[in-house]
OpenMM code with the backbone's topology and positions (N, CA, C; nanometers):
from openmm import Vec3, app, unit

residues = "MET ASP SER ALA THR ASP ALA GLU ILE PHE SER GLU LYS GLU TRP GLY VAL LEU MET LYS GLU LEU SER LEU SER PRO ARG GLN SER GLU VAL ILE LYS HIS LEU PHE SER GLY ARG SER ASP LYS GLN ILE SER LYS VAL LEU GLU ILE ALA VAL PRO THR VAL ARG THR HIS LEU SER ARG LEU PHE SER ARG PHE ASN LEU GLN ASP ARG ASN GLU LEU ILE LEU HIS VAL PHE CYS HIS PHE ARG LYS GLY CYS ARG THR ASN GLY ASN GLY ASN GLY CYS HIS ARG TRP LEU SER ASN SER ASP".split()
positions = [
    Vec3(12.9221, -3.0014, 17.6292),
    Vec3(12.9039, -2.8511, 17.5983),
    Vec3(12.8227, -2.7732, 17.6792),
    Vec3(12.8697, -2.6585, 17.6982),
    Vec3(12.8148, -2.5707, 17.8173),
    Vec3(12.6982, -2.5014, 17.7204),
    Vec3(12.5630, -2.4900, 17.7604),
    Vec3(12.4761, -2.3932, 17.6881),
    Vec3(12.5006, -2.2724, 17.6685),
    Vec3(12.5775, -2.2233, 17.7603),
    Vec3(12.5975, -2.0665, 17.7830),
    Vec3(12.7032, -2.0276, 17.6556),
    Vec3(12.8004, -2.1324, 17.6137),
    Vec3(12.8802, -2.0762, 17.5073),
    Vec3(12.8401, -2.1602, 17.3794),
    Vec3(12.7419, -2.2287, 17.3762),
    Vec3(12.6949, -2.2810, 17.2400),
    Vec3(12.6679, -2.1701, 17.1141),
    Vec3(12.7241, -2.2048, 17.0216),
    Vec3(12.6959, -2.1144, 16.9083),
    Vec3(12.5611, -2.1407, 16.8895),
    Vec3(12.4720, -2.0431, 16.8489),
    Vec3(12.3362, -2.0439, 16.8316),
    Vec3(12.3160, -2.0704, 16.6597),
    Vec3(12.2518, -2.1707, 16.5973),
    Vec3(12.2232, -2.2137, 16.4720),
    Vec3(12.1127, -2.1229, 16.4319),
    Vec3(11.9957, -2.1051, 16.5012),
    Vec3(11.8750, -2.0448, 16.4743),
    Vec3(11.8419, -1.9427, 16.5923),
    Vec3(11.7868, -1.8225, 16.5381),
    Vec3(11.7673, -1.7319, 16.6565),
    Vec3(11.6203, -1.7787, 16.7309),
    Vec3(11.5864, -1.7241, 16.8233),
    Vec3(11.4575, -1.7757, 16.9018),
    Vec3(11.3438, -1.7627, 16.7914),
    Vec3(11.3542, -1.6458, 16.7261),
    Vec3(11.2151, -1.6049, 16.6272),
    Vec3(11.2334, -1.7466, 16.5159),
    Vec3(11.3488, -1.7670, 16.4762),
    Vec3(11.3669, -1.8650, 16.3840),
    Vec3(11.3132, -2.0148, 16.4348),
    Vec3(11.3406, -2.0499, 16.5532),
    Vec3(11.3052, -2.1874, 16.6349),
    Vec3(11.1562, -2.1651, 16.6435),
    Vec3(11.0923, -2.0425, 16.6686),
    Vec3(10.9590, -2.0266, 16.6884),
    Vec3(10.8905, -2.0712, 16.5670),
    Vec3(10.9550, -2.0095, 16.4408),
    Vec3(10.8984, -2.0485, 16.3081),
    Vec3(10.8978, -2.1737, 16.2706),
    Vec3(11.0389, -2.2459, 16.3158),
    Vec3(11.0119, -2.3848, 16.2726),
    Vec3(10.9379, -2.4950, 16.3626),
    Vec3(10.9114, -2.4404, 16.4873),
    Vec3(10.8330, -2.5104, 16.5526),
    Vec3(10.6822, -2.5321, 16.5084),
    Vec3(10.6586, -2.4000, 16.4637),
    Vec3(10.5166, -2.3908, 16.3939),
    Vec3(10.5072, -2.4666, 16.2737),
    Vec3(10.6203, -2.4186, 16.1905),
    Vec3(10.5944, -2.4996, 16.0693),
    Vec3(10.6202, -2.6575, 16.0558),
    Vec3(10.7074, -2.7046, 16.1386),
    Vec3(10.7203, -2.8594, 16.1791),
    Vec3(10.6103, -2.9130, 16.2651),
    Vec3(10.5115, -2.8271, 16.3385),
    Vec3(10.4335, -2.8790, 16.4314),
    Vec3(10.4916, -2.9628, 16.5298),
    Vec3(10.5927, -2.8780, 16.5853),
    Vec3(10.6640, -2.9339, 16.7010),
    Vec3(10.6011, -2.8968, 16.8420),
    Vec3(10.6044, -2.9768, 16.9430),
    Vec3(10.5660, -2.9373, 17.0676),
    Vec3(10.6971, -2.8515, 17.1262),
    Vec3(10.6718, -2.7790, 17.2180),
    Vec3(10.7850, -2.7057, 17.3095),
    Vec3(10.8866, -2.8077, 17.3430),
    Vec3(10.8556, -2.9263, 17.3981),
    Vec3(10.9451, -3.0304, 17.4346),
    Vec3(11.0491, -3.0815, 17.3075),
    Vec3(10.9600, -3.1064, 17.1983),
    Vec3(11.0261, -3.1655, 17.0770),
    Vec3(11.1395, -3.0533, 17.0182),
    Vec3(11.0866, -2.9426, 17.0139),
    Vec3(11.1856, -2.8244, 16.9953),
    Vec3(11.2906, -2.8339, 17.0704),
    Vec3(11.2835, -2.8446, 17.2196),
    Vec3(11.4030, -2.8289, 17.2983),
    Vec3(11.4791, -2.9390, 17.2795),
    Vec3(11.4473, -3.0673, 17.2631),
    Vec3(11.5383, -3.1812, 17.2134),
    Vec3(11.5897, -3.1515, 17.0855),
    Vec3(11.5249, -3.1060, 17.0009),
    Vec3(11.6018, -3.0849, 16.8666),
    Vec3(11.7066, -2.9703, 16.8626),
    Vec3(11.6858, -2.8765, 16.9714),
    Vec3(11.7863, -2.7787, 17.0004),
    Vec3(11.9207, -2.8369, 17.0405),
    Vec3(11.8955, -2.9209, 17.1426),
    Vec3(12.0158, -2.9871, 17.1962),
    Vec3(12.0735, -3.0815, 17.1220),
    Vec3(11.9993, -3.1260, 17.0121),
    Vec3(12.0736, -3.2116, 16.8834),
    Vec3(12.1592, -3.1274, 16.8001),
    Vec3(12.1255, -3.0207, 16.7886),
    Vec3(12.1981, -2.9030, 16.7064),
    Vec3(12.3316, -2.8740, 16.7927),
    Vec3(12.3084, -2.8800, 16.9214),
    Vec3(12.4488, -2.8594, 17.0069),
    Vec3(12.5065, -2.9605, 17.0201),
    Vec3(12.4815, -3.0767, 16.9576),
    Vec3(12.5906, -3.2136, 16.9582),
    Vec3(12.5713, -3.2826, 17.0999),
    Vec3(12.4478, -3.2468, 17.1914),
    Vec3(12.4413, -3.3215, 17.2868),
    Vec3(12.3996, -3.4716, 17.2740),
    Vec3(12.4248, -3.5540, 17.3636),
    Vec3(12.3855, -3.7035, 17.3825),
    Vec3(12.2577, -3.7061, 17.4166),
    Vec3(12.1890, -3.8285, 17.4197),
    Vec3(12.0777, -3.8357, 17.4970),
    Vec3(12.0770, -3.8206, 17.6420),
    Vec3(12.1834, -3.8711, 17.6879),
    Vec3(12.2232, -3.8430, 17.8564),
    Vec3(12.2336, -3.7049, 17.9020),
    Vec3(12.2886, -3.6219, 17.7768),
    Vec3(12.3178, -3.4980, 17.8327),
    Vec3(12.1855, -3.4259, 17.8103),
    Vec3(12.1163, -3.4424, 17.7049),
    Vec3(11.9726, -3.3865, 17.7061),
    Vec3(11.8787, -3.4120, 17.8130),
    Vec3(11.8942, -3.5434, 17.8556),
    Vec3(11.8151, -3.5654, 17.9702),
    Vec3(11.8446, -3.4918, 18.0829),
    Vec3(11.9839, -3.4780, 18.1073),
    Vec3(11.9946, -3.3973, 18.2328),
    Vec3(11.9709, -3.2518, 18.2284),
    Vec3(11.9962, -3.2049, 18.1184),
    Vec3(11.9608, -3.0597, 18.0997),
    Vec3(11.8033, -3.0295, 18.0990),
    Vec3(11.7239, -3.1275, 18.0409),
    Vec3(11.5742, -3.0912, 18.0350),
    Vec3(11.5232, -3.1628, 18.1616),
    Vec3(11.6071, -3.2336, 18.2448),
    Vec3(11.5392, -3.3007, 18.3601),
    Vec3(11.4387, -3.3852, 18.3345),
    Vec3(11.4590, -3.4873, 18.2385),
    Vec3(11.3745, -3.5925, 18.2001),
    Vec3(11.4548, -3.7480, 18.2102),
    Vec3(11.4091, -3.8331, 18.1762),
    Vec3(11.4686, -3.9657, 18.1795),
    Vec3(11.5254, -3.9733, 18.0343),
    Vec3(11.6330, -4.0570, 18.0322),
    Vec3(11.7052, -4.0947, 17.9006),
    Vec3(11.5973, -4.1611, 17.8077),
    Vec3(11.5266, -4.2625, 17.8502),
    Vec3(11.4088, -4.3156, 17.7775),
    Vec3(11.3065, -4.2139, 17.7218),
    Vec3(11.2855, -4.1086, 17.7964),
    Vec3(11.1928, -4.0041, 17.7554),
    Vec3(11.2430, -3.9475, 17.6161),
    Vec3(11.3796, -3.8906, 17.6514),
    Vec3(11.4436, -3.8344, 17.5195),
    Vec3(11.4513, -3.9037, 17.4000),
    Vec3(11.4587, -4.0623, 17.4244),
    Vec3(11.4714, -4.1663, 17.3037),
    Vec3(11.3276, -4.1578, 17.2587),
    Vec3(11.2243, -4.1662, 17.3358),
    Vec3(11.0873, -4.1443, 17.2881),
    Vec3(11.0618, -4.0409, 17.1883),
    Vec3(11.0737, -3.9330, 17.2319),
    Vec3(11.0735, -3.8209, 17.1620),
    Vec3(11.1260, -3.8392, 17.0190),
    Vec3(11.2732, -3.8672, 17.0213),
    Vec3(11.3400, -3.8986, 16.9077),
    Vec3(11.2731, -3.9787, 16.8288),
    Vec3(11.2486, -4.1054, 16.8801),
    Vec3(11.1623, -4.1963, 16.7996),
    Vec3(11.0604, -4.1587, 16.7431),
    Vec3(10.9579, -4.0678, 16.8007),
    Vec3(10.8541, -4.0337, 16.7512),
    Vec3(10.8489, -3.9367, 16.6132),
    Vec3(10.9794, -3.8274, 16.6668),
    Vec3(11.0109, -3.7420, 16.5408),
    Vec3(11.0624, -3.8211, 16.4346),
    Vec3(11.1435, -3.9138, 16.4583),
    Vec3(11.2015, -4.0126, 16.3394),
    Vec3(11.0829, -4.0670, 16.2681),
    Vec3(10.9730, -4.1168, 16.3072),
    Vec3(10.8650, -4.1868, 16.2461),
    Vec3(10.7739, -4.0759, 16.1889),
    Vec3(10.7606, -3.9571, 16.2474),
    Vec3(10.6605, -3.8669, 16.2060),
    Vec3(10.7364, -3.8225, 16.0597),
    Vec3(10.8656, -3.7652, 16.0617),
    Vec3(10.9099, -3.7302, 15.9247),
    Vec3(10.9946, -3.8541, 15.8494),
    Vec3(10.9708, -3.9713, 15.9011),
    Vec3(11.0090, -4.0819, 15.8147),
    Vec3(11.1770, -4.0672, 15.7899),
    Vec3(11.2315, -4.0587, 15.9110),
    Vec3(11.3781, -4.0615, 15.9274),
    Vec3(11.4217, -4.1740, 16.0036),
    Vec3(11.5685, -4.2026, 15.9857),
    Vec3(11.6571, -4.3134, 16.0635),
    Vec3(11.7117, -4.2881, 16.1569),
    Vec3(11.7645, -4.1479, 16.1853),
    Vec3(11.8409, -4.1110, 16.2910),
    Vec3(11.8654, -3.9584, 16.3367),
    Vec3(11.9318, -3.9435, 16.4149),
    Vec3(11.9415, -3.7881, 16.4686),
    Vec3(11.9897, -3.6999, 16.3713),
    Vec3(12.0947, -3.7775, 16.2692),
    Vec3(12.1680, -3.6890, 16.1609),
    Vec3(12.0744, -3.6532, 16.0863),
    Vec3(11.9612, -3.7376, 16.0493),
    Vec3(11.8746, -3.7041, 15.9492),
    Vec3(11.8052, -3.6136, 15.9882),
    Vec3(11.7549, -3.6061, 16.1277),
    Vec3(11.6570, -3.5341, 16.1804),
    Vec3(11.7041, -3.3918, 16.1743),
    Vec3(11.8583, -3.3664, 16.2123),
    Vec3(11.9026, -3.2368, 16.2211),
    Vec3(11.8863, -3.1904, 16.0779),
    Vec3(11.9443, -3.2583, 15.9693),
    Vec3(11.9456, -3.2218, 15.8046),
    Vec3(11.7945, -3.1982, 15.7770),
    Vec3(11.6959, -3.2647, 15.8201),
    Vec3(11.5575, -3.2366, 15.8031),
    Vec3(11.5008, -3.0712, 15.8544),
    Vec3(11.5416, -3.0742, 15.9743),
    Vec3(11.5131, -2.9295, 16.0129),
    Vec3(11.5864, -2.8112, 15.9548),
    Vec3(11.7231, -2.8400, 15.9280),
    Vec3(11.7862, -2.7366, 15.8533),
    Vec3(11.7505, -2.7245, 15.7231),
    Vec3(11.7224, -2.8066, 15.6398),
    Vec3(11.6720, -2.8029, 15.4993),
    Vec3(11.5386, -2.7436, 15.4943),
    Vec3(11.4410, -2.7726, 15.6118),
    Vec3(11.3034, -2.7048, 15.6318),
    Vec3(11.3217, -2.5579, 15.6197),
    Vec3(11.4364, -2.5155, 15.7033),
    Vec3(11.4578, -2.3790, 15.7348),
    Vec3(11.5117, -2.3251, 15.5934),
    Vec3(11.6205, -2.3824, 15.5260),
    Vec3(11.6648, -2.3355, 15.4128),
    Vec3(11.5622, -2.3377, 15.3114),
    Vec3(11.4509, -2.4162, 15.3027),
    Vec3(11.3649, -2.4191, 15.2092),
    Vec3(11.2691, -2.2945, 15.2222),
    Vec3(11.2375, -2.2492, 15.3414),
    Vec3(11.1772, -2.1388, 15.3700),
    Vec3(11.2225, -2.0079, 15.3596),
    Vec3(11.3655, -2.0193, 15.3428),
    Vec3(11.4443, -1.9092, 15.3172),
    Vec3(11.5088, -1.8834, 15.1775),
    Vec3(11.4265, -1.9663, 15.1126),
    Vec3(11.4844, -1.9284, 14.9383),
    Vec3(11.4294, -1.8177, 14.8986),
    Vec3(11.5236, -1.7377, 14.8199),
    Vec3(11.4929, -1.5864, 14.7960),
    Vec3(11.4159, -1.5693, 14.6657),
    Vec3(11.3709, -1.6536, 14.5683),
    Vec3(11.2848, -1.5939, 14.4743),
    Vec3(11.3548, -1.4808, 14.3799),
    Vec3(11.4908, -1.4511, 14.4000),
    Vec3(11.5364, -1.3619, 14.3348),
    Vec3(11.5349, -1.2214, 14.3920),
    Vec3(11.4732, -1.1888, 14.5148),
    Vec3(11.4848, -1.0647, 14.5566),
    Vec3(11.5741, -1.0429, 14.6807),
    Vec3(11.6255, -1.1315, 14.7163),
    Vec3(11.7312, -1.1370, 14.8266),
    Vec3(11.6737, -1.1526, 14.9601),
    Vec3(11.5552, -1.1399, 14.9737),
    Vec3(11.5097, -1.1254, 15.1387),
    Vec3(11.4046, -1.2380, 15.1561),
    Vec3(11.4206, -1.3680, 15.1148),
    Vec3(11.3184, -1.4815, 15.1336),
    Vec3(11.3078, -1.5024, 15.2897),
    Vec3(11.4316, -1.5082, 15.3670),
    Vec3(11.4135, -1.5292, 15.4980),
    Vec3(11.3482, -1.4534, 15.5785),
    Vec3(11.3628, -1.3189, 15.5584),
    Vec3(11.3102, -1.2299, 15.6298),
    Vec3(11.1496, -1.2083, 15.5779),
    Vec3(11.1272, -1.2535, 15.4850),
    Vec3(10.9782, -1.2670, 15.4449),
    Vec3(10.9086, -1.3756, 15.5304),
    Vec3(10.9856, -1.4769, 15.5176),
    Vec3(10.9410, -1.5954, 15.5839),
    Vec3(10.9158, -1.5707, 15.7260),
    Vec3(11.0156, -1.5100, 15.7864),
    Vec3(11.0075, -1.5040, 15.9362),
    Vec3(10.9025, -1.3765, 15.9611),
    Vec3(10.8848, -1.2749, 15.8811),
    Vec3(10.7717, -1.1840, 15.9213),
    Vec3(10.6424, -1.2306, 15.8872),
    Vec3(10.6087, -1.3419, 15.8140),
    Vec3(10.5009, -1.3846, 15.7762),
    Vec3(10.4544, -1.4701, 15.9107),
    Vec3(10.5459, -1.5098, 15.9990),
    Vec3(10.4861, -1.5885, 16.1160),
    Vec3(10.4372, -1.5367, 16.2038),
    Vec3(10.4273, -1.3915, 16.2210),
    Vec3(10.3804, -1.3011, 16.3173),
    Vec3(10.2514, -1.3061, 16.3691),
] * unit.nanometer
topology = app.Topology()
chain = topology.addChain("A")
for resn in residues:
    res = topology.addResidue(resn, chain)
    for name in ("N", "CA", "C"):
        topology.addAtom(name, app.Element.getBySymbol(name[0]), res)
């Protein structure tokens, strides 16, 4: 996949909030962004200019931290965390409030 043509799942502001809420390092966030784009460990290592074992170390630590088994569970965990933050409580603007509280 070409990063210039990838569909964005989250805006940069949403990624910033997720990084903060999930206590992710900038590198962990980059690895997760590339997972959402469907990239393999090898592709992620090439884009981030790090070794494949380093990508796997980042993933392994994330799996352990969140008690997950694989990259699919990690993607679901991040997406569900985002959705949980965007629950609306009946007023229809939960995501906007969640994002505005992050400033």
